[in-house]
Each structure stands twice: as C-alpha cells, then as structure tokens.
C-alpha positions, 0 to 999 in steps of 0.5 A, a space after each residue: 060313787 057309793 059315797 054320792 046319794 045322788 049317784 046311788 039313787 040314780 043306781 037304783 032308779 036305772 035297776 028297778 031297784 026298791 030302796 030295801 034292797 041295799 047295795 054291793 059296794 065293789 072296791 078295788 081293794 082292802 085300803 079302800 074298803 076301809 075306807 068305808 068300813 066301821 072297824 070300831 067295836 064295843 066287845 072286848 076285842 079293839 078296833 085293831 083287832 077288828 081291822 087285823 081281821 077284815 085285812 087277813 079275810 080280804 088278802 086270804 078270798 080277795 079278789 074273789 067272791 067274798 062279800 064281806 059285810 060290816 058296819 059302815 063309817 057314818 061317811 057312806 050314805 045310809 041308802 046304800 045298805 038300806 039300812 042294813 050295814 054295807 057290804 063290799 067287795 
C-alpha cells in the first residue's frame, strides 16, 4: 500500500534499500495513478491540461515500461518518493 508509511518502511527494510532511493509505485490504471499525482500547476496551463497529457501518455504506453514521474499529492507519504516527487508505472 503506497499510502501506508509503515508498509513502505517494511519494503525499504526488506530490500535493504536506502531511504534516499525512491520507490516506483505500480498502479492498475490511470485512475489509480491520478489518485497519487498532483496535476495542479503554477504555469500558464491548467490542471485539466496536465491531466489530459497524463491520460494521453498512459493510454498510449500503458501497460508497458513507461514510468511517469510527477509531483505527488500530499496524501502520499514523502518516504515513498525519497523527496524526489514520485513515479508510477
């Protein structure tokens, strides 16, 4: 569970992975990914546009090897991303 910090800590411990090495969160589909990604933006484009781009990428390349790195929503524990933003595949 990518939203459970205790579960995430167990993954890091089991893999002997340093806390500075972020995890990739595997999701079933774009709907699940959008529950993790922060699609808001401070640029001239709207969050609808960011979501549209993410949906287009996932529709084209998922399932497959494309890992999309995006800012995470505040509900995602920072330990998952090791302070880098977050990735989902």
